[in-house]
C-alpha positions as CSV (number, residue, x, y, z in Angstrom):
1,M,1.2,-10.9,-39.0
2,N,0.0,-10.4,-35.4
3,L,-3.9,-11.3,-35.3
4,L,-4.3,-8.7,-32.4
5,D,-3.6,-6.0,-34.3
6,T,-6.5,-6.1,-36.9
7,R,-10.3,-6.7,-36.6
8,F,-11.4,-10.4,-36.4
9,E,-12.8,-11.5,-39.5
10,T,-14.8,-14.0,-37.2
11,P,-18.4,-14.2,-36.9
12,Y,-19.7,-11.7,-35.3
13,N,-16.0,-10.3,-34.9
14,T,-15.7,-12.8,-31.6
15,A,-12.1,-13.1,-30.4
16,P,-10.5,-16.1,-32.6
17,F,-9.2,-17.7,-29.1
18,S,-7.2,-21.0,-30.9
19,Q,-5.9,-18.7,-33.4
20,L,-3.9,-16.4,-30.8
21,D,-0.3,-17.0,-30.2
22,V,0.6,-16.0,-26.2
23,D,3.6,-14.5,-27.4
24,A,2.1,-12.0,-29.5
25,F,-0.1,-10.4,-26.8
26,L,3.3,-8.1,-25.9
27,P,3.7,-7.0,-29.0
28,A,0.1,-6.2,-29.8
29,F,-0.1,-4.7,-26.6
30,K,3.1,-2.0,-27.2
31,K,1.7,-1.4,-30.9
32,A,-1.7,-1.2,-29.8
33,I,-0.1,1.8,-27.0
34,E,1.3,3.7,-29.5
35,S,-1.7,3.8,-31.9
36,A,-3.5,5.0,-28.5
37,K,-0.8,7.6,-28.5
38,A,-0.9,9.1,-32.1
39,E,-4.9,9.4,-31.8
40,I,-4.0,11.5,-28.7
41,N,-1.7,13.4,-30.1
42,L,-3.9,14.6,-33.0
43,I,-6.6,15.6,-30.8
44,V,-3.7,17.7,-28.8
45,K,-2.0,19.0,-31.9
46,N,-5.7,20.1,-33.4
47,K,-5.6,23.8,-34.0
48,A,-9.0,24.0,-34.2
49,L,-11.1,25.6,-30.9
50,P,-11.9,22.3,-28.2
51,S,-15.4,21.9,-28.8
52,F,-17.1,18.5,-27.7
53,E,-16.6,16.8,-30.8
54,N,-13.1,17.3,-31.7
55,T,-11.9,16.9,-28.1
56,I,-14.2,14.9,-25.6
57,E,-16.0,12.4,-28.2
58,A,-12.6,12.0,-29.8
59,L,-10.9,11.4,-26.7
60,E,-13.7,8.7,-25.8
61,Y,-13.1,6.8,-29.4
62,T,-9.3,6.4,-28.8
63,G,-7.5,2.8,-28.0
64,E,-10.3,1.0,-29.3
65,Q,-7.8,-1.5,-30.1
66,L,-5.9,-1.3,-27.0
67,D,-9.2,-1.8,-25.2
68,R,-10.4,-4.9,-27.2
69,I,-7.0,-6.4,-26.5
70,S,-7.0,-5.7,-22.8
71,S,-10.5,-7.8,-22.4
72,I,-9.1,-10.7,-23.8
73,F,-5.8,-10.6,-22.4
74,F,-6.8,-10.3,-19.0
75,N,-10.3,-12.0,-18.5
76,L,-7.8,-15.0,-19.9
77,N,-5.5,-14.2,-16.8
78,A,-8.4,-14.8,-14.6
79,A,-10.4,-17.9,-16.7
80,E,-7.6,-19.4,-18.2
81,T,-4.1,-18.5,-16.9
82,N,-0.6,-19.7,-17.1
83,A,2.9,-18.8,-16.7
84,S,3.3,-17.8,-19.9
85,I,0.1,-15.5,-19.7
86,Q,1.1,-14.6,-15.5
87,S,4.8,-13.5,-16.6
88,I,3.5,-10.9,-19.8
89,A,0.6,-9.9,-17.5
90,Q,3.7,-8.5,-15.5
91,D,4.9,-6.9,-17.9
92,V,2.1,-5.3,-19.6
93,S,0.7,-3.6,-16.4
94,P,3.5,-1.5,-16.1
95,L,2.7,-0.2,-19.7
96,L,-1.0,0.4,-19.6
97,T,-0.4,2.2,-15.9
98,E,2.4,4.7,-18.0
99,F,0.2,4.6,-20.8
100,A,-3.2,6.0,-18.8
101,N,-0.5,8.2,-17.2
102,D,0.5,9.6,-20.1
103,V,-2.8,10.7,-21.2
104,A,-4.2,11.5,-17.6
105,L,-1.0,13.9,-17.0
106,N,-0.9,15.4,-20.6
107,T,-1.4,18.8,-19.8
108,V,-2.6,20.1,-23.2
109,L,-4.8,17.9,-23.3
110,F,-6.6,18.4,-20.1
111,E,-6.8,22.5,-20.9
112,R,-8.8,21.4,-24.2
113,V,-11.1,19.1,-21.8
114,K,-11.0,21.6,-19.2
115,A,-11.6,24.6,-21.8
116,V,-14.9,22.1,-23.1
117,Y,-15.9,21.7,-19.4
118,N,-15.8,25.6,-18.6
119,A,-17.9,26.2,-21.5
120,K,-20.1,23.6,-20.9
121,E,-23.4,25.6,-19.6
122,S,-23.2,27.6,-23.3
123,L,-23.6,23.9,-24.9
124,T,-26.2,22.1,-26.5
125,L,-25.4,18.7,-24.9
126,T,-27.8,15.7,-24.4
127,E,-28.3,14.2,-20.9
128,E,-25.4,11.5,-22.3
129,Q,-23.2,13.9,-23.4
130,K,-23.2,16.3,-19.8
131,T,-22.3,12.7,-18.3
132,L,-19.5,11.9,-20.6
133,L,-18.0,15.5,-20.6
134,D,-17.9,15.4,-16.2
135,K,-17.0,12.3,-16.6
136,K,-13.8,13.2,-18.4
137,Y,-13.0,16.4,-17.1
138,K,-13.1,14.4,-13.2
139,G,-11.3,11.6,-15.0
140,F,-8.4,14.0,-15.7
141,S,-8.8,16.0,-12.2
142,R,-8.8,13.0,-10.0
143,N,-5.6,11.9,-11.6
144,G,-3.2,13.9,-11.3
145,A,-3.6,16.5,-14.0
146,N,-3.3,20.0,-11.8
147,L,-0.5,18.5,-9.4
148,D,3.1,20.0,-10.8
149,S,6.0,18.3,-12.0
150,D,7.4,15.9,-9.2
151,Q,4.0,15.2,-7.9
152,K,2.9,13.9,-11.2
153,E,6.4,12.1,-11.0
154,K,5.3,10.4,-7.7
155,L,2.1,9.6,-8.8
156,R,3.0,8.2,-11.8
157,D,5.7,5.8,-9.6
158,I,2.3,5.0,-6.7
159,D,0.5,3.6,-10.3
160,K,3.4,1.4,-11.3
161,Q,3.9,0.0,-8.1
162,Q,0.0,-0.3,-7.4
163,S,-0.5,-2.5,-10.9
164,K,2.4,-4.7,-10.1
165,L,1.3,-5.6,-6.5
166,Q,-2.0,-6.4,-7.1
167,L,-1.1,-8.7,-10.2
168,T,1.3,-10.7,-7.7
169,F,-1.7,-10.6,-5.2
170,G,-4.0,-12.1,-7.1
171,E,-1.2,-15.0,-8.3
172,N,-0.2,-15.9,-5.1
173,I,-4.1,-16.9,-4.2
174,L,-4.1,-18.9,-7.1
175,A,-1.1,-20.5,-6.7
176,E,-1.9,-21.5,-3.3
177,T,-5.2,-22.9,-3.9
178,N,-3.8,-24.9,-6.3
179,R,-1.0,-26.6,-4.3
180,Y,-2.8,-27.7,-1.5
181,E,-4.4,-31.3,-1.6
182,L,-6.2,-33.1,1.0
183,L,-6.0,-36.7,0.0
184,I,-8.4,-38.7,1.7
185,T,-7.6,-42.6,1.4
186,E,-9.8,-44.2,3.9
187,Y,-13.9,-44.5,3.0
188,S,-15.0,-43.6,6.6
189,D,-13.4,-40.3,6.5
190,L,-16.0,-39.3,4.1
191,E,-18.6,-39.6,6.4
192,G,-21.6,-37.2,5.7
193,L,-20.7,-36.2,2.1
194,P,-23.5,-36.8,-0.6
195,E,-22.8,-39.3,-3.2
196,G,-22.2,-36.8,-5.4
197,A,-19.4,-35.5,-3.5
198,I,-17.8,-38.3,-2.9
199,E,-17.6,-39.2,-6.4
200,A,-16.4,-35.7,-7.5
201,A,-13.5,-36.4,-5.2
202,K,-12.5,-39.3,-7.0
203,Q,-12.4,-38.0,-10.5
204,L,-10.6,-35.6,-9.4
205,A,-7.9,-38.3,-7.8
206,E,-8.2,-39.8,-11.1
207,E,-7.6,-36.9,-13.1
208,K,-4.3,-36.6,-11.2
209,D,-3.2,-40.1,-11.0
210,K,-3.9,-40.7,-7.3
211,K,-5.5,-43.6,-5.6
212,G,-8.6,-42.1,-3.2
213,W,-10.4,-39.0,-2.9
214,L,-9.4,-35.6,-3.7
215,I,-10.4,-32.8,-1.6
216,T,-9.2,-28.9,-2.8
217,L,-9.6,-25.8,-2.1
218,D,-11.9,-24.8,-5.0
219,Y,-15.4,-23.9,-3.8
220,P,-16.9,-27.1,-5.8
221,S,-14.6,-29.2,-3.8
222,Y,-14.4,-27.2,0.1
223,I,-17.8,-26.2,0.4
224,P,-19.3,-30.0,0.3
225,F,-16.8,-30.6,2.9
226,M,-16.9,-28.6,5.0
227,T,-20.7,-28.8,5.4
228,Y,-21.0,-32.2,5.2
229,A,-18.2,-34.0,6.3
230,K,-18.4,-35.6,9.5
231,N,-15.0,-35.7,10.5
232,R,-13.7,-32.4,12.3
233,A,-10.6,-32.7,12.1
234,L,-10.5,-33.3,8.6
235,R,-12.7,-29.6,8.1
236,Q,-10.3,-27.9,10.4
237,Q,-7.6,-29.2,8.4
238,L,-9.1,-28.3,5.4
239,A,-10.5,-24.7,6.9
240,L,-7.2,-24.1,8.1
241,A,-5.6,-24.3,4.9
242,F,-8.1,-22.2,3.2
243,G,-7.9,-19.5,5.9
244,Q,-4.2,-19.5,5.4
245,K,-4.0,-18.5,1.8
246,G,-1.7,-15.7,1.4
247,F,-0.5,-16.1,5.0
248,Q,2.0,-18.5,5.7
249,N,5.2,-16.9,5.7
250,D,6.8,-18.2,2.9
251,A,6.8,-17.1,-1.0
252,L,3.5,-16.6,-1.5
253,D,2.9,-14.6,1.7
254,N,0.8,-11.6,0.6
255,Q,1.1,-9.8,4.3
256,E,3.6,-7.5,2.4
257,I,1.6,-6.7,-0.3
258,V,-1.3,-5.7,1.6
259,L,0.5,-3.0,3.5
260,K,2.3,-1.8,1.0
261,I,-1.1,-1.8,-1.3
262,T,-3.2,0.2,1.2
263,K,-0.2,2.9,2.2
264,L,0.3,3.5,-1.5
265,R,-3.6,4.1,-2.5
266,Y,-3.5,6.4,0.8
267,N,-0.1,8.3,-0.3
268,R,-2.1,8.4,-3.7
269,A,-5.0,10.2,-2.4
270,Q,-3.2,12.2,-0.5
271,L,-1.5,13.7,-3.3
272,L,-4.5,14.2,-5.2
273,G,-5.9,16.3,-1.9
274,Y,-8.4,13.3,-0.4
275,D,-7.7,12.7,3.0
276,T,-7.8,8.6,2.5
277,H,-8.5,6.8,-0.7
278,A,-12.2,6.0,0.6
279,H,-12.7,9.7,0.5
280,F,-11.0,9.4,-3.2
281,V,-13.1,6.8,-4.0
282,L,-17.0,7.3,-2.4
283,E,-16.7,10.6,-3.8
284,E,-17.7,9.2,-7.0
285,R,-20.1,6.7,-5.8
286,M,-24.1,7.1,-4.6
287,A,-22.6,6.8,-0.7
288,K,-20.3,10.0,-1.7
289,T,-18.6,9.9,2.1
290,P,-16.9,7.2,4.4
291,G,-19.1,9.3,6.6
292,N,-22.1,8.0,5.0
293,V,-20.9,4.0,4.7
294,Q,-19.9,3.9,8.0
295,N,-23.7,5.4,9.3
296,F,-25.2,2.4,6.6
297,L,-23.0,-0.5,8.0
298,E,-23.3,0.8,11.8
299,D,-27.1,1.3,10.9
300,L,-27.7,-2.3,9.9
301,L,-25.1,-3.8,12.4
302,S,-27.4,-2.6,15.4
303,K,-30.0,-4.2,13.6
304,A,-28.6,-7.4,12.3
305,L,-26.1,-7.9,15.8
306,P,-28.7,-8.9,18.2
307,A,-30.4,-11.3,15.9
308,A,-27.0,-13.0,14.7
309,K,-26.1,-13.5,18.6
310,K,-28.9,-15.1,19.3
311,E,-28.4,-17.5,16.3
312,F,-25.3,-17.7,17.1
313,Q,-26.1,-19.4,20.9
314,V,-29.4,-21.6,18.8
315,L,-26.4,-22.5,16.7
316,E,-23.7,-23.6,19.6
317,D,-26.7,-25.4,21.6
318,F,-27.1,-27.3,19.0
319,A,-24.0,-28.4,18.5
320,K,-23.6,-28.9,22.1
321,K,-26.4,-30.9,22.1
322,L,-26.0,-33.5,19.1
323,D,-22.1,-34.0,19.8
324,G,-21.2,-32.6,23.0
325,I,-19.1,-29.6,20.9
326,D,-17.9,-27.4,24.0
327,R,-16.9,-24.4,21.6
328,L,-17.9,-24.0,18.3
329,E,-15.2,-23.1,16.0
330,K,-15.2,-21.8,12.2
331,W,-15.1,-24.7,11.0
332,D,-18.2,-25.7,12.3
333,S,-20.1,-23.5,11.3
334,A,-21.6,-24.7,7.7
335,F,-22.1,-28.5,9.5
336,Y,-24.0,-27.7,11.8
337,S,-26.0,-25.3,10.4
338,E,-26.8,-27.7,7.6
339,K,-27.6,-29.9,10.5
340,L,-29.9,-27.3,12.0
341,K,-31.4,-26.3,8.5
342,Q,-32.3,-29.6,8.1
343,Q,-34.3,-30.1,11.7
344,L,-35.8,-27.1,11.8
345,F,-37.6,-27.2,7.7
346,N,-37.0,-30.8,7.2
347,F,-34.9,-30.5,3.9
348,D,-31.4,-29.8,2.8
349,D,-29.7,-28.8,-0.3
350,E,-29.0,-32.4,-1.4
351,Q,-32.8,-32.8,-1.7
352,L,-32.7,-29.7,-3.7
353,K,-30.2,-30.9,-6.2
354,P,-31.7,-33.3,-8.4
355,Y,-34.2,-30.7,-9.4
356,F,-31.1,-28.6,-10.4
357,K,-29.6,-30.2,-13.1
358,L,-27.0,-27.3,-14.0
359,E,-28.5,-27.1,-18.0
360,N,-32.0,-26.6,-17.0
361,V,-30.8,-23.5,-14.4
362,I,-29.2,-22.0,-17.5
363,E,-32.3,-22.5,-19.9
364,G,-34.6,-21.6,-16.8
365,A,-32.7,-18.0,-16.2
366,F,-32.6,-17.7,-20.2
367,E,-36.9,-18.1,-20.0
368,V,-36.8,-16.0,-17.1
369,A,-34.9,-13.5,-19.5
370,Q,-37.4,-14.0,-22.3
371,K,-40.5,-13.4,-20.3
372,L,-39.1,-10.1,-18.3
373,F,-37.2,-8.7,-21.1
374,R,-38.2,-10.5,-24.8
375,L,-34.6,-12.2,-25.0
376,Q,-34.0,-15.2,-27.2
377,F,-31.0,-17.1,-26.2
378,T,-29.5,-19.7,-29.1
379,Q,-26.8,-22.2,-28.6
380,I,-24.1,-21.6,-31.4
381,D,-21.0,-23.5,-32.6
382,N,-19.7,-20.9,-35.0
383,I,-17.9,-18.9,-32.2
384,D,-14.3,-19.8,-30.7
385,T,-13.6,-20.4,-27.0
386,Y,-10.4,-20.5,-24.9
387,H,-11.5,-23.7,-23.4
388,K,-13.6,-26.7,-24.3
389,D,-15.8,-25.9,-21.6
390,V,-17.0,-22.5,-22.6
391,L,-20.9,-22.6,-24.1
392,T,-21.5,-19.9,-26.3
393,Y,-24.8,-18.0,-27.6
394,K,-26.4,-15.8,-30.0
395,V,-29.1,-13.4,-28.1
396,E,-31.5,-12.0,-29.8
397,D,-34.7,-9.7,-29.0
398,S,-38.1,-9.7,-30.5
399,K,-37.7,-8.8,-33.8
400,Q,-34.4,-11.1,-34.2
401,D,-31.8,-8.3,-34.1
402,L,-29.2,-9.4,-32.8
403,V,-28.5,-7.7,-29.0
404,A,-25.5,-9.8,-27.5
405,I,-23.2,-12.5,-27.9
406,F,-22.7,-14.5,-24.7
407,Y,-19.9,-17.1,-23.1
408,A,-20.5,-19.3,-20.1
409,D,-18.1,-20.9,-18.4
410,F,-19.3,-22.9,-15.6
411,F,-16.2,-25.2,-14.1
412,P,-13.1,-24.9,-12.1
413,R,-9.5,-25.7,-13.1
414,A,-6.1,-24.6,-12.7
415,G,-6.1,-21.8,-14.5
416,K,-9.5,-20.4,-13.2
417,R,-9.7,-18.5,-10.3
418,N,-12.6,-19.0,-7.6
419,G,-15.2,-17.8,-7.3
420,A,-18.2,-16.4,-9.6
421,W,-18.2,-12.9,-11.7
422,M,-18.9,-11.2,-15.2
423,T,-16.9,-9.7,-17.7
424,S,-17.1,-8.3,-21.1
425,Y,-14.6,-9.0,-24.3
426,K,-16.6,-6.4,-26.2
427,S,-18.2,-3.4,-24.9
428,Q,-21.8,-2.1,-26.7
429,F,-21.5,1.6,-28.2
430,V,-22.4,3.6,-31.3
431,K,-20.1,5.0,-33.6
432,N,-20.4,5.7,-37.3
433,E,-23.6,5.4,-36.8
434,I,-23.6,1.5,-36.2
435,N,-24.5,0.4,-33.1
436,E,-21.6,-2.1,-31.5
437,R,-23.1,-5.2,-29.9
438,P,-20.8,-6.7,-27.0
439,H,-19.9,-9.6,-26.2
440,V,-20.4,-11.3,-22.5
441,S,-19.3,-13.6,-20.5
442,I,-20.0,-15.0,-16.9
443,V,-17.6,-17.3,-15.1
444,C,-18.2,-19.7,-12.4
445,N,-17.0,-22.6,-10.1
446,F,-19.7,-25.3,-10.2
447,T,-19.1,-28.7,-9.9
448,K,-18.2,-30.9,-13.1
449,P,-20.6,-33.6,-14.1
450,T,-19.3,-37.3,-13.8
451,S,-19.5,-40.4,-15.1
452,T,-22.9,-41.2,-13.6
453,R,-24.3,-37.8,-13.1
454,P,-24.9,-34.0,-14.5
455,S,-23.5,-31.3,-12.9
456,L,-26.3,-30.8,-10.1
457,L,-26.6,-27.5,-8.3
458,T,-27.4,-26.7,-5.0
459,F,-29.7,-23.7,-4.4
460,N,-26.8,-21.7,-3.3
461,E,-25.6,-22.0,-6.6
462,V,-28.6,-21.3,-8.3
463,T,-28.7,-18.0,-7.1
464,T,-24.9,-17.7,-7.6
465,L,-25.9,-18.1,-11.6
466,F,-28.8,-16.1,-11.5
467,H,-26.7,-13.6,-10.0
468,E,-24.0,-13.6,-12.6
469,F,-26.7,-13.4,-15.3
470,G,-28.0,-10.1,-13.5
471,H,-24.9,-8.9,-14.5
472,A,-24.9,-10.2,-18.2
473,L,-28.1,-8.4,-19.0
474,H,-27.0,-5.2,-17.9
475,G,-24.2,-6.0,-20.1
476,M,-26.3,-7.3,-23.0
477,L,-28.8,-4.4,-22.8
478,A,-26.7,-1.7,-22.8
479,D,-28.1,0.9,-25.5
480,T,-25.7,4.1,-24.8
481,I,-23.8,6.3,-27.4
482,Y,-20.1,6.1,-25.3
483,P,-18.2,2.5,-24.0
484,S,-17.3,4.4,-21.2
485,L,-20.5,4.8,-20.3
486,S,-22.1,1.5,-21.1
487,G,-23.4,-1.8,-19.6
488,T,-22.2,-2.1,-16.0
489,S,-19.9,0.8,-16.1
490,V,-22.0,2.7,-13.6
491,A,-21.6,3.5,-9.8
492,W,-20.0,0.6,-8.0
493,D,-22.8,0.9,-5.3
494,F,-25.2,1.0,-7.8
495,V,-23.6,-2.2,-10.0
496,E,-25.4,-4.9,-8.1
497,L,-28.7,-4.0,-8.7
498,P,-29.4,-5.9,-11.7
499,S,-27.2,-8.5,-10.4
500,Q,-29.0,-9.2,-7.1
501,I,-32.2,-8.7,-8.2
502,M,-32.5,-11.6,-10.5
503,E,-31.5,-13.7,-7.3
504,N,-35.2,-13.3,-6.0
505,W,-37.0,-15.4,-8.9
506,C,-35.4,-18.0,-7.4
507,Y,-37.5,-18.4,-4.4
508,E,-40.7,-17.9,-6.7
509,K,-43.2,-20.7,-6.9
510,E,-44.0,-19.0,-10.6
511,A,-40.3,-19.0,-11.6
512,L,-39.2,-22.4,-10.2
513,A,-41.8,-23.9,-12.1
514,L,-39.9,-23.0,-15.0
515,F,-37.0,-24.8,-14.8
516,A,-36.4,-27.2,-11.1
517,K,-37.3,-30.2,-13.1
518,H,-36.3,-34.0,-11.8
519,Y,-32.9,-34.6,-13.6
520,E,-33.6,-38.2,-13.9
521,T,-38.0,-38.2,-14.1
522,D,-38.3,-34.4,-15.0
523,A,-40.7,-34.3,-12.7
524,A,-41.6,-31.0,-11.4
525,I,-39.9,-29.2,-8.0
526,P,-42.9,-30.5,-5.1
527,M,-44.8,-27.6,-3.8
528,D,-43.5,-28.5,-0.5
529,L,-39.9,-28.1,-1.1
530,I,-40.7,-24.3,-3.0
531,D,-42.7,-23.8,0.2
532,K,-39.8,-24.9,2.6
533,I,-37.1,-23.1,0.5
534,R,-38.8,-20.0,0.8
535,A,-38.8,-21.0,5.1
536,A,-35.4,-21.3,4.9
537,S,-34.6,-18.1,3.1
538,T,-34.5,-16.1,6.3
539,F,-32.3,-19.0,8.6
540,Q,-29.2,-17.3,10.2
541,Q,-30.2,-14.3,8.2
542,G,-28.6,-12.1,11.2
543,M,-25.7,-14.1,10.8
544,Q,-24.8,-13.8,7.1
545,T,-25.6,-10.2,7.5
546,L,-23.1,-9.8,10.6
547,R,-20.3,-11.7,7.7
548,Q,-21.4,-9.3,5.1
549,L,-21.0,-6.4,7.1
550,S,-17.9,-7.5,8.5
551,F,-16.9,-7.7,5.5
552,G,-17.5,-4.0,4.5
553,L,-16.0,-3.0,8.0
554,L,-12.3,-4.5,7.3
555,D,-12.5,-2.8,3.8
556,M,-13.1,0.4,5.6
557,S,-10.6,0.1,8.1
558,W,-8.1,-0.5,5.4
559,H,-8.8,2.5,3.0
560,G,-10.9,5.1,5.4
561,V,-7.7,5.8,7.9
562,D,-4.3,6.8,7.7
563,P,-2.7,3.2,7.3
564,S,1.0,4.2,7.8
565,E,0.9,3.1,11.3
566,I,-0.1,-0.2,10.3
567,M,2.2,-2.6,10.8
568,D,0.7,-6.4,11.4
569,V,-1.8,-7.3,9.4
570,K,-3.0,-9.5,11.1
571,H,-3.4,-7.8,14.8
572,H,-5.1,-4.7,12.4
573,E,-7.9,-7.5,10.6
574,S,-9.0,-9.0,14.4
575,A,-9.4,-5.0,15.8
576,A,-11.3,-4.8,12.8
577,F,-14.1,-7.5,13.2
578,K,-13.6,-7.2,16.8
579,E,-17.8,-5.8,17.0
580,T,-18.9,-8.3,14.0
581,Q,-16.8,-11.8,16.0
582,L,-18.8,-14.3,17.0
583,F,-16.8,-17.5,16.4
584,P,-13.3,-17.8,18.0
585,N,-10.1,-16.0,16.4
586,V,-7.8,-18.4,14.4
587,S,-4.4,-17.2,14.7
588,K,-3.3,-19.0,11.9
589,N,-5.8,-17.9,9.6
590,C,-6.7,-14.1,8.5
591,M,-8.6,-12.7,5.5
592,S,-7.2,-9.4,4.6
593,T,-4.1,-11.7,2.7
594,A,-6.7,-13.7,0.7
595,F,-9.2,-10.6,0.0
596,A,-8.9,-10.7,-3.7
597,H,-12.5,-8.0,-3.9
598,I,-10.4,-4.7,-2.3
599,F,-6.8,-5.7,-2.8
600,Q,-7.1,-7.1,-6.6
601,G,-10.4,-6.7,-7.8
602,G,-11.7,-3.2,-7.8
603,Y,-14.5,-3.6,-4.8
604,S,-11.2,-1.4,-2.5
605,S,-13.7,1.0,-0.2
606,G,-16.5,-0.4,-2.1
607,Y,-17.2,-3.9,-0.7
608,Y,-20.3,-2.5,1.2
609,S,-21.9,-1.8,-2.3
610,Y,-23.3,-5.4,-1.9
611,K,-25.5,-4.7,1.3
612,W,-26.1,-1.7,-0.4
613,A,-27.2,-2.6,-3.5
614,E,-29.5,-5.4,-1.4
615,V,-32.1,-2.1,-0.2
616,L,-32.0,-1.8,-3.9
617,D,-32.8,-5.0,-4.9
618,A,-35.8,-5.8,-2.4
619,D,-37.2,-2.6,-2.7
620,A,-36.9,-2.9,-6.6
621,F,-39.0,-6.3,-6.2
622,E,-41.4,-5.5,-4.2
623,Y,-42.4,-3.2,-7.1
624,F,-42.2,-6.6,-9.6
625,K,-44.6,-8.4,-6.5
626,E,-47.1,-6.1,-6.4
627,T,-47.5,-5.5,-9.7
628,G,-46.8,-9.7,-11.0
629,L,-43.3,-11.2,-11.6
630,F,-43.3,-10.6,-15.1
631,D,-45.3,-7.3,-15.5
632,P,-44.4,-6.2,-18.7
633,Q,-44.8,-2.5,-17.8
634,V,-42.4,-2.8,-14.7
635,A,-39.6,-5.1,-17.2
636,D,-39.6,-2.3,-19.4
637,A,-38.9,0.3,-17.1
638,F,-36.1,-1.7,-15.4
639,K,-34.9,-2.4,-19.0
640,T,-35.3,1.4,-20.0
641,H,-34.3,3.2,-16.6
642,V,-31.2,0.7,-15.3
643,L,-30.7,-1.6,-17.3
644,S,-30.1,0.1,-20.9
645,K,-28.8,3.6,-19.2
646,G,-25.5,2.4,-17.9
647,G,-23.6,5.2,-17.0
648,T,-25.7,7.7,-18.6
649,Q,-27.0,9.1,-15.6
650,D,-27.0,10.2,-11.8
651,P,-27.8,6.5,-10.5
652,L,-30.3,7.3,-7.4
653,E,-32.0,9.6,-10.5
654,L,-32.2,6.6,-12.6
655,Y,-33.8,4.5,-10.0
656,V,-36.2,6.6,-9.0
657,K,-37.2,7.5,-12.7
658,F,-37.9,2.9,-12.5
659,R,-39.1,3.3,-9.2
660,G,-41.5,6.7,-8.7
661,Q,-39.2,7.2,-5.2
662,K,-36.4,6.7,-3.5
663,P,-34.8,3.0,-2.1
664,K,-36.3,2.1,1.3
665,V,-34.4,-0.2,4.2
666,E,-38.0,-1.4,5.3
667,P,-38.6,-3.9,2.3
668,L,-34.5,-5.8,3.1
669,L,-35.2,-5.7,6.6
670,R,-38.7,-7.5,5.8
671,R,-37.2,-10.1,3.2
672,S,-34.3,-11.0,5.9
673,G,-36.8,-11.3,8.6
674,L,-34.5,-8.3,10.5
675,L,-37.9,-6.1,11.0
676,N,-38.9,-5.8,14.4
């Protein structure tokens, strides 16, 4: 018997990871697809007149087992992959794409959906049901249901090609990350590195049976070296390797893949009647049009660029005065920025790290959630995991009712992609009057504990943990009827609000006092360090804002145009970066070939949403500050109108219900120190 074919007989119906055979996934996918097809067929062959219940609602609940298997498999492919899983992914993705197209291009099914949609004014539907109906109809119309048979075949072919290309793009980046190693054999080459980073590098070398200190392109290894290592030549070597991922004209090169993906996306949009891929994507986002996104980015650019240029000049002058650096390069940025920050604010991250032991920060995030949303987190060990490092928690409300199961996976390893993300193994929804609770996970890449010290986080890692935990809360507190509208299933430029707002508590004395305690003495973080954290929060915000805007503009340059004339990835990228460029161009480096957010993840035409959501989160957090960081009424309003509602209503309407007004940009400019 294939475990993946059944409901799991496990605590809370959690995935039995250790009992799953990798080879069982492909047959399980095939069987689940056939089952989902049979469910669709029942709707199509129903002789009764189309209704919301027998068509829209019935369609919503099809493919439940397929969704579950997909969530388990593709999360493993991101967090604990291997050659077998990657091979299966290449086989499975076209099958899933073909099935999705079979549904989207099913003429009879669409006619039933359209009949309900056309009769919507005469139906008595809740707000959530209206949204589901609208979403189902658009899901067909925006994915080819109105095309003729030849056009539908073209769409199928485009989608199959895209799914395989995106997988290969990500596999290449992971392989590039894993194959590069900088082995340091002279202790003098480690000058400037904190003791913890040196110890971690030593441990990494020992794990690979090498003598010396090993530096890799994984963030916990790469970032400390780029920030503290005095050896400029080695910083350059490491930075060049990091920037060359997918850009070395070899078997792992992504240049042709980038060109193919962007052209396929454009052709797909044209086939569906849209000017560009960005026009297609943004129709369903808060921003609505590429023009609105461009205006938003350029407006922020006009405010950030003067500040960024001044900050860059200060940094350049500082590096020249300190070390005689005539031309500041990208591999100098983190190093001299850290030195300048130390001089200006008389502290650095190394002073902070002893107060941010990972376990304490986790408990701090839990306590903030308890104070805001009355949640209780209890670590449990009766839930299976895919790796020994993964922690598991039961989340309950004040009545001790189950809210969610929470997984946390914090350390880098060979089978895990870089970065940090939140995901789900099981969605929240209501079926047969049972409120199915979600299984939510956050995945990060923090420094592992060593033989002499625990995992100590940089302040940036603290905010990263709170950020992903904010996404997790969005998933945990979901309270909707339908799975496709639940949790983080919201407009992409709204999804970062719950995550980014949580970062704000990391800068507040009242919150830091809950968890920022010295790992050896348990002493609370000194108030003068908290003051310095707050004072430094606007340090180089012009440059940081410019960097984020450059990524958004690059994204739009690929997806807001006809890309058919683009022949050279690097040349196109350089032109897109021209307005925002501060550092000299590095000919050997290319960002697009490793820009997983837009070429592997779901951020194509959506990278702007990080800054868009910053406007929302800064405005929302001012509301908390006006009333009190843990004000129960404001917290309840945020939970009720934002966190629990998922994608059941228009996001701007939900925001106004919470805030009482539309968001303003001034709080973000104030927080960033960019308001003149």
